[in-house]
C-alpha positions as CSV (number, residue, x, y, z in Angstrom):
1,M,-115.9,20.5,83.1
2,P,-117.6,23.9,83.5
3,T,-116.1,26.8,81.5
4,R,-115.2,28.7,84.7
5,C,-113.2,25.6,85.9
6,L,-111.5,25.3,82.6
7,R,-110.4,28.9,82.7
8,F,-109.1,28.5,86.3
9,A,-107.2,25.3,85.4
10,L,-105.6,27.1,82.4
11,I,-104.6,30.1,84.6
12,V,-103.0,27.7,87.1
13,F,-101.2,25.8,84.3
14,L,-99.9,29.0,82.7
15,G,-98.8,30.3,86.0
16,A,-96.9,27.1,86.7
17,L,-95.2,27.4,83.3
18,S,-94.1,30.9,84.1
19,A,-92.6,29.8,87.4
20,V,-90.5,27.0,85.8
21,A,-86.9,27.5,86.8
22,D,-84.1,27.7,84.2
23,D,-80.7,26.2,84.0
24,W,-77.6,28.1,82.9
25,P,-75.9,25.4,80.7
26,Q,-73.4,27.5,78.8
27,W,-71.7,30.9,78.5
28,Q,-74.2,33.7,79.1
29,G,-77.2,31.5,79.8
30,P,-79.7,29.3,78.0
31,Q,-80.0,31.5,74.9
32,A,-76.4,32.7,75.2
33,D,-77.6,36.3,75.3
34,S,-77.0,37.2,79.0
35,V,-80.7,37.5,79.8
36,W,-82.1,35.8,82.9
37,R,-85.7,35.0,82.2
38,E,-86.9,33.4,85.5
39,K,-89.8,34.8,87.5
40,G,-90.1,35.3,91.2
41,I,-86.8,37.0,91.7
42,L,-86.3,39.4,94.5
43,D,-86.6,43.2,94.0
44,T,-83.9,44.2,96.5
45,F,-81.4,42.4,98.6
46,P,-82.2,41.7,102.2
47,A,-80.0,43.2,105.0
48,G,-76.8,41.2,105.0
49,G,-77.2,40.1,101.4
50,P,-78.9,37.2,99.8
51,P,-78.9,33.9,101.8
52,V,-75.9,31.7,100.9
53,R,-77.1,28.1,100.6
54,W,-73.6,26.6,100.3
55,R,-69.9,27.2,99.8
56,T,-67.6,24.7,98.3
57,P,-63.7,25.0,98.1
58,V,-62.4,25.2,94.6
59,G,-59.0,25.9,92.9
60,A,-58.0,29.0,91.0
61,G,-59.4,30.0,87.7
62,Y,-61.4,32.6,85.7
63,S,-64.0,30.3,84.2
64,S,-67.6,30.7,85.1
65,P,-69.8,27.8,86.2
66,A,-72.5,26.1,84.1
67,I,-75.6,24.7,85.7
68,A,-77.7,21.9,84.2
69,Q,-79.7,18.8,85.2
70,G,-79.2,19.4,89.0
71,R,-75.4,19.7,88.6
72,V,-72.9,22.5,88.6
73,F,-69.8,22.2,86.3
74,L,-66.6,24.2,86.8
75,T,-63.0,24.1,85.7
76,D,-60.1,25.1,88.0
77,R,-56.4,24.6,88.7
78,P,-56.2,22.8,92.1
79,N,-53.4,23.5,94.5
80,S,-52.3,26.6,92.6
81,E,-50.8,29.4,94.6
82,T,-50.6,31.8,91.7
83,R,-53.2,34.6,91.9
84,G,-53.2,36.8,88.7
85,N,-49.9,37.3,87.1
86,P,-46.5,37.2,89.0
87,G,-44.9,39.4,86.4
88,K,-46.1,42.0,83.9
89,A,-49.3,41.6,81.8
90,L,-47.3,40.4,78.7
91,E,-44.9,38.1,80.6
92,R,-45.6,34.4,80.4
93,A,-45.1,32.2,83.4
94,T,-44.0,28.6,83.0
95,L,-45.6,26.5,85.7
96,G,-46.3,22.8,86.2
97,G,-49.6,21.6,87.4
98,K,-53.0,20.1,86.5
99,E,-56.4,21.4,85.4
100,R,-59.5,19.9,86.8
101,I,-63.1,19.5,85.8
102,L,-65.5,19.5,88.7
103,C,-69.1,18.3,88.9
104,L,-71.1,19.4,92.0
105,N,-74.5,18.6,93.3
106,E,-76.6,21.8,92.7
107,S,-78.6,21.5,95.9
108,D,-75.7,21.1,98.4
109,G,-72.4,21.8,96.6
110,R,-71.2,18.2,97.2
111,V,-68.6,17.0,94.7
112,V,-70.2,14.3,92.5
113,W,-67.1,13.6,90.4
114,Q,-63.9,15.3,89.3
115,Y,-61.4,14.7,86.5
116,E,-57.8,16.0,86.5
117,Y,-55.2,16.0,83.8
118,D,-51.6,17.2,83.5
119,C,-51.5,20.8,82.1
120,P,-48.2,22.7,82.4
121,Y,-48.7,26.4,81.7
122,N,-46.7,28.9,79.7
123,I,-49.1,31.8,79.7
124,S,-49.7,35.2,81.3
125,Y,-52.1,35.2,84.2
126,P,-51.5,31.5,84.9
127,S,-54.1,31.2,87.7
128,G,-56.3,28.7,85.9
129,P,-58.7,27.9,83.0
130,R,-60.8,30.7,81.4
131,A,-63.6,29.1,79.4
132,S,-67.0,28.3,80.8
133,P,-68.1,24.6,80.3
134,A,-71.0,23.9,78.0
135,V,-73.6,21.2,78.8
136,A,-75.7,19.5,76.1
137,G,-77.7,16.4,76.7
138,N,-75.6,13.8,78.6
139,R,-72.3,15.5,77.7
140,V,-70.3,18.4,79.1
141,Y,-67.6,20.1,77.0
142,T,-64.7,22.0,78.5
143,L,-61.7,23.9,77.2
144,G,-58.5,24.5,79.2
145,A,-56.1,27.4,79.1
146,E,-53.6,25.4,77.0
147,G,-56.1,24.2,74.5
148,D,-57.2,20.9,75.9
149,L,-60.8,20.2,74.7
150,H,-62.7,17.5,76.7
151,C,-66.0,15.8,76.2
152,L,-67.2,14.0,79.4
153,D,-70.2,12.0,80.4
154,V,-72.4,14.3,82.6
155,A,-73.4,11.5,85.1
156,T,-70.0,9.8,85.6
157,G,-67.2,12.1,84.4
158,R,-66.0,9.5,82.0
159,V,-63.9,11.0,79.2
160,V,-65.8,10.3,75.9
161,W,-63.2,12.0,73.7
162,R,-60.5,14.7,73.9
163,R,-58.5,16.9,71.6
164,S,-55.3,18.9,72.1
165,F,-55.2,22.0,69.9
166,K,-51.4,22.3,70.3
167,R,-50.8,18.6,69.4
168,D,-53.5,18.2,66.8
169,Y,-53.2,21.5,65.0
170,G,-49.6,22.6,65.8
171,V,-50.8,26.0,67.2
172,E,-49.1,28.0,69.9
173,T,-51.0,29.1,73.0
174,Q,-51.9,32.8,72.9
175,T,-50.4,35.1,75.6
176,W,-53.5,34.8,77.8
177,G,-54.4,31.3,77.0
178,F,-57.4,29.7,75.3
179,A,-60.5,31.5,76.5
180,S,-63.3,31.1,74.0
181,P,-65.8,28.5,75.4
182,P,-67.0,25.6,73.3
183,L,-70.2,26.3,71.5
184,V,-72.5,23.3,71.1
185,D,-75.2,23.3,68.4
186,G,-77.0,20.3,67.0
187,E,-74.4,17.6,66.1
188,R,-71.4,19.9,66.3
189,V,-69.1,21.7,68.8
190,Y,-67.5,24.9,67.5
191,C,-64.1,26.1,68.9
192,L,-61.6,28.8,68.3
193,V,-58.4,26.9,67.6
194,G,-56.0,29.2,65.8
195,G,-53.5,28.6,63.0
196,V,-53.5,29.0,59.2
197,G,-56.7,27.6,57.8
198,H,-58.2,26.5,61.1
199,T,-58.8,29.6,63.2
200,V,-62.2,28.0,63.9
201,V,-63.0,24.3,63.8
202,A,-66.2,22.3,64.0
203,F,-66.1,18.9,65.7
204,D,-68.6,16.1,65.8
205,R,-70.1,16.4,69.3
206,E,-70.2,12.6,69.9
207,T,-66.8,11.5,68.5
208,G,-64.6,14.6,68.4
209,R,-64.0,14.1,64.7
210,E,-63.2,17.3,62.7
211,V,-66.2,18.2,60.5
212,W,-64.7,21.4,58.9
213,R,-62.1,24.1,59.5
214,A,-62.0,27.7,58.3
215,L,-60.2,31.2,58.5
216,Q,-56.6,32.0,59.0
217,A,-56.2,34.9,61.4
218,R,-52.8,35.7,62.9
219,E,-54.3,34.8,66.3
220,P,-57.7,33.4,67.2
221,G,-58.4,35.9,69.9
222,Y,-60.5,35.2,72.9
223,A,-64.1,36.1,71.9
224,P,-67.0,33.5,72.4
225,L,-68.5,32.2,69.2
226,S,-72.2,32.9,68.6
227,L,-75.0,31.8,66.3
228,I,-77.5,34.1,64.7
229,E,-80.3,34.1,62.1
230,A,-79.9,36.8,59.5
231,G,-80.3,37.3,55.8
232,G,-82.3,34.1,55.5
233,R,-79.5,31.9,56.9
234,R,-78.1,30.7,60.1
235,Q,-74.7,32.1,60.7
236,L,-71.8,31.3,63.0
237,V,-70.2,34.6,64.1
238,V,-66.5,34.5,64.6
239,W,-64.5,37.5,65.9
240,D,-60.8,36.9,65.7
241,S,-57.7,39.2,65.9
242,D,-58.1,40.3,62.3
243,A,-61.8,40.4,61.4
244,I,-65.4,39.6,62.4
245,S,-66.9,37.0,60.0
246,G,-70.2,35.2,59.4
247,L,-69.9,31.5,58.4
248,D,-72.2,28.7,57.4
249,P,-72.3,26.6,60.5
250,A,-72.9,23.4,58.5
251,T,-69.9,23.8,56.1
252,G,-67.6,26.6,57.4
253,R,-68.1,28.5,54.1
254,V,-67.5,32.2,54.7
255,F,-70.5,34.3,54.0
256,W,-68.9,37.6,54.8
257,S,-65.9,39.0,56.7
258,E,-65.3,42.6,57.8
259,P,-61.7,43.6,58.8
260,F,-61.2,44.8,62.4
261,K,-57.6,44.3,63.4
262,T,-57.1,44.3,67.2
263,K,-54.0,45.2,69.0
264,M,-52.7,42.2,71.0
265,A,-55.6,40.1,69.7
266,H,-58.0,41.9,72.1
267,A,-61.1,40.4,70.6
268,I,-62.6,39.3,73.9
269,G,-66.3,40.2,74.5
270,T,-69.1,38.4,72.8
271,P,-70.3,40.1,69.6
272,R,-73.8,41.5,70.5
273,R,-76.6,41.0,68.1
274,H,-79.6,43.4,68.3
275,G,-82.2,43.4,65.6
276,D,-80.5,44.2,62.3
277,F,-77.3,45.1,64.0
278,L,-74.1,43.4,65.3
279,F,-71.8,45.2,67.7
280,I,-68.2,44.6,68.9
281,S,-66.0,46.6,71.2
282,S,-62.3,46.3,72.0
283,F,-60.0,47.7,74.6
284,F,-57.4,49.4,72.3
285,D,-59.4,49.6,69.1
286,G,-62.8,51.1,69.9
287,S,-66.2,49.8,68.6
288,M,-67.9,48.9,65.4
289,L,-71.5,48.5,64.5
290,L,-72.5,46.4,61.5
291,R,-75.9,46.3,59.8
292,L,-77.0,42.8,58.9
293,D,-78.7,42.5,55.5
294,R,-82.3,41.3,55.7
295,N,-82.2,39.3,52.5
296,E,-78.7,37.9,52.1
297,P,-76.0,36.8,54.5
298,K,-73.9,39.9,54.3
299,V,-73.1,43.1,56.3
300,A,-72.4,46.8,55.9
301,V,-70.5,49.0,58.4
302,E,-72.9,51.4,60.1
303,W,-70.2,53.2,62.0
304,R,-66.8,52.7,63.6
305,I,-65.5,54.8,66.4
306,K,-62.0,54.7,67.9
307,G,-60.7,57.2,70.5
308,V,-57.3,58.8,70.6
309,S,-56.2,55.9,72.8
310,E,-57.7,53.5,75.3
311,I,-57.1,56.2,77.9
312,R,-59.0,58.8,75.9
313,P,-61.9,56.8,74.2
314,E,-64.6,58.6,72.3
315,G,-67.4,56.0,72.7
316,L,-66.7,52.6,74.2
317,H,-63.4,50.6,74.5
318,S,-64.6,47.5,76.3
319,L,-62.2,44.8,77.6
320,M,-63.7,41.6,78.9
321,S,-67.3,42.6,79.5
322,T,-69.9,42.1,76.8
323,P,-72.0,45.2,76.3
324,F,-75.8,45.1,76.3
325,I,-78.1,46.7,73.7
326,E,-81.7,47.7,74.4
327,D,-84.2,50.1,72.9
328,G,-81.7,51.7,70.6
329,H,-79.0,52.2,73.3
330,I,-75.7,50.5,74.2
331,Y,-74.6,49.9,77.8
332,G,-71.1,48.8,78.4
333,V,-68.0,49.1,80.6
334,C,-65.1,51.1,79.1
335,S,-61.4,50.6,79.4
336,F,-60.9,52.2,82.8
337,G,-64.2,51.1,84.4
338,Q,-66.6,53.8,83.2
339,L,-70.1,52.3,82.7
340,R,-71.4,54.2,79.6
341,G,-74.6,54.7,77.8
342,L,-74.4,55.3,74.0
343,K,-76.8,55.9,71.2
344,L,-76.9,52.8,69.0
345,E,-77.6,54.8,65.8
346,N,-74.3,56.7,65.9
347,G,-72.3,55.7,69.0
348,E,-72.7,59.1,70.7
349,R,-72.0,58.9,74.4
350,L,-74.9,60.0,76.6
351,W,-73.6,59.4,80.1
352,E,-71.0,57.6,82.1
353,T,-70.5,56.6,85.7
354,I,-67.9,54.8,87.7
355,V,-70.1,54.1,90.7
356,P,-70.9,50.4,89.9
357,T,-67.3,49.4,89.1
358,R,-64.9,51.3,91.4
359,V,-65.5,51.5,95.1
360,D,-62.8,54.3,95.5
361,G,-64.3,56.4,92.6
362,K,-61.0,56.4,90.7
363,P,-60.6,55.0,87.2
364,A,-58.3,52.0,86.9
365,R,-56.9,50.2,83.9
366,W,-58.7,46.9,82.9
367,T,-61.6,47.5,85.3
368,T,-64.6,45.4,84.3
369,A,-68.1,44.3,85.3
370,F,-70.5,41.7,83.9
371,I,-74.0,42.7,82.9
372,V,-77.0,40.5,82.9
373,K,-80.6,41.6,82.0
374,H,-83.5,40.5,84.2
375,E,-87.0,41.9,83.4
376,Q,-86.8,45.7,83.6
377,R,-83.5,45.9,85.4
378,F,-80.0,44.6,85.3
379,F,-77.8,42.5,87.6
380,I,-74.2,43.9,87.4
381,Y,-71.4,41.9,89.0
382,N,-68.2,44.0,89.5
383,E,-64.6,43.0,90.1
384,V,-64.7,43.5,93.8
385,G,-67.4,40.9,94.3
386,D,-70.5,43.1,94.6
387,L,-73.7,42.1,92.9
388,I,-75.8,45.2,92.0
389,I,-79.4,45.5,90.9
390,A,-79.8,48.6,88.7
391,R,-81.8,50.3,86.0
392,L,-80.0,51.4,82.9
393,S,-81.7,53.9,80.6
394,P,-80.8,56.8,78.2
395,Q,-81.1,59.0,81.3
396,G,-78.4,57.2,83.2
397,Y,-77.6,54.6,85.9
398,E,-80.0,54.1,88.8
399,E,-78.8,51.8,91.5
400,I,-81.5,49.9,93.3
401,S,-79.7,47.5,95.6
402,R,-76.2,46.1,96.2
403,A,-74.7,43.1,98.1
404,H,-71.2,41.8,98.5
405,L,-70.9,38.1,97.6
406,L,-67.2,37.2,97.4
407,D,-63.9,38.8,98.1
408,P,-61.6,39.3,95.1
409,T,-58.6,36.9,95.3
410,N,-56.9,37.6,92.0
411,R,-54.4,40.3,91.1
412,A,-54.3,42.7,88.2
413,G,-53.1,46.2,87.7
414,G,-51.7,46.3,91.2
415,R,-55.1,45.6,92.8
416,D,-57.3,42.7,93.9
417,V,-59.8,41.7,91.2
418,H,-62.7,39.3,90.6
419,W,-62.8,38.4,86.9
420,S,-65.2,35.4,86.8
421,H,-68.7,35.9,85.3
422,P,-71.6,34.7,87.6
423,A,-74.2,32.2,86.5
424,F,-77.9,32.7,87.3
425,A,-80.0,29.5,87.5
426,N,-83.1,28.1,89.3
427,G,-83.6,31.2,91.4
428,H,-79.9,31.4,92.5
429,V,-76.6,33.1,91.6
430,F,-73.5,31.0,91.4
431,V,-70.2,32.7,91.6
432,R,-66.6,31.7,92.2
433,N,-63.2,33.2,93.1
434,D,-59.9,31.3,93.4
435,R,-60.9,29.7,96.7
436,E,-64.6,28.9,96.7
437,L,-67.8,28.6,94.7
438,L,-71.0,29.7,96.3
439,R,-74.7,29.5,95.6
440,A,-76.9,32.4,96.9
441,D,-80.7,32.5,96.9
442,L,-82.2,35.4,94.8
443,R,-85.8,34.3,95.0
444,R,-88.5,36.3,96.6
445,P,-89.2,34.8,100.0
446,A,-92.8,34.0,99.2
447,A,-91.8,32.3,95.9
448,A,-89.0,30.2,97.5
449,P,-90.0,26.5,97.5
450,A,-87.7,23.9,99.1
451,S,-84.3,23.6,97.4
452,R,-84.2,20.9,94.8
């Protein structure tokens, strides 16, 4: 073949590779870093918002969907009339009912299979399950709000194995339920369980057999587990109510542990790794930046900042949203909805705005938004159901485009809220409230082939 033809073929091949669509098989995406790496995505929303390809009725819940192998997986609480919390934030509600695992066809939203199990609640905010499913190979792993861990066959919904954290480990459900999603890696599934000696447990992904257990925090907290490479070792990062720790994922041996006691076990957002740093932020207790050692699996505290209170924070007091770090700066949503930009080196606040989170311009307790990076901009999904395209920089917040996707159907702080993280997969956004799950097309029109 002539050289010119070979070059042309190579260009076409590389172009095809760059256009390959990506699934979103677990919490925060394929690499669990809240970065959407697909090409051919629109620059601004069309008038009237992105085209909605389908809507499917679902039950209540906070869990985000997972998308893999042409399927959409979601957990919910069918036939629930509870929206948010019927009492105060710390009051548990005792309710009968079931939890459900749904598998939908990605192309049309049709239900492929579903699995229900009895699950009486005794938690605050009893609307439904919290944790996102995780898909690995021919298995999907889900965790319910009362600690029911299931492994199901992706194709049929057959239960392969199940564990009950309350029955098997004698733990009590936390005030706001079990929320940390299962983390699948290699032959193991890692979960926050709770209790003395088994705050975190590794299970065999094919049998559900316990492989190891570790830590003994007063409460497991709610933060997702994560895996990093640092100090020449792979490390499982665990943030619980008492500390953030790095463990050997093969054995559970603790490499390091840095105390960070959180009021009401408010360890919620995912610890954010950025180069040599690891960052956490909590609603009541402020933020901490750790420096990861380059040669050994250990850390040192770079800085820790806590305001006078969550009402008067100095830097960042994040609730549910995981901050994003880029080019030496932190971007995150503070305790009353302020999107803030901070210097990574010292936590100094550079700017704040409430425009992307509050439509009335007034701060409100527990206001949140979810941040996903795409190329040189961010997709921000707020609690009133708006999807925003924006640039975040040391100079501030620059809004590019905004579209309303779903109405908030939950209640918190005396207002309607939308507290479910969207998923971005195969050129689309998938988002749910307590009544429906929708798939909206975010591809540029010229780059939009027929739906698969």
